[in-house]
Every structure is written in structure tokens, then in C-alpha cells.
C-alpha positions, -999 to 999 in steps of 0.1 A, spaced: -731 -337 749 -718 -369 765 -732 -402 776 -721 -423 806 -713 -460 799 -706 -484 827 -690 -518 832 -683 -540 862 -647 -552 865 -634 -571 895 -665 -564 914 -664 -526 909 -684 -505 886 -665 -481 863 -683 -454 843 -668 -434 815 -683 -403 798 -681 -405 760 -694 -382 732 -729 -390 721 -719 -399 685 -692 -424 698 -714 -440 725 -735 -464 703 -703 -477 687 -686 -482 720 -716 -500 735 -718 -523 705 -681 -532 708 -684 -537 746 -712 -562 742 -688 -582 720 -660 -583 746 -677 -581 780 -706 -592 801 -725 -559 802 -750 -572 828 -726 -588 852 -690 -588 865 -659 -591 843 -626 -603 857 -592 -587 850 -582 -615 827 -612 -607 804 -602 -571 804 -567 -579 794 -580 -602 766 -602 -575 753 -573 -550 753 -550 -574 734 -578 -582 709 -585 -545 702 -548 -537 700 -544 -565 674 -573 -551 654 -556 -517 654 -523 -532 644 -540 -549 614 -557 -517 604 -525 -498 605 -508 -524 583 -536 -522 558 -534 -484 558 -497 -486 551 -503 -511 523 -529 -488 507 -506 -458 510 -478 -477 493 -501 -486 464 -512 -450 459 -475 -438 459 -468 -457 427 
């Protein structure tokens, strides 16, 4: 099953279909980064992308650090 989640960016509505088990997590994260009830400009979209990419970068560094510890 899937769920449709929408967001307004640059005056246009964009909807994405995501799996039911992922939908609550995505909605929670989107509330942190976007105005879910109104419009979001492209600058806000870029900021959210850079923020999430940085979080992924830090997670990967932490995974590498943990893997190196376990190899000893």
C-alpha cells in the first residue's frame, strides 16, 4: 500500500506516493523543514536538501567510525 503526501513549492503542489510504513516518518521530517499548510520557495527546498544531505554525511561518518572499531 502507499500513501500520497503533498507539498506546495513555488506556488505549485507536488504529491509523492510513499509506502505506508515510511509515510509517518516522512511527514514528521517534512514538518520540521517545510511549511506544510502554505507555500515554500525554492530557497527553502535547497536549504532542506543541504540539511538532510549533511545529516546523511554525518551518519555515514559515524557508521565508518563504528565499523573501524569493530575491526580491531
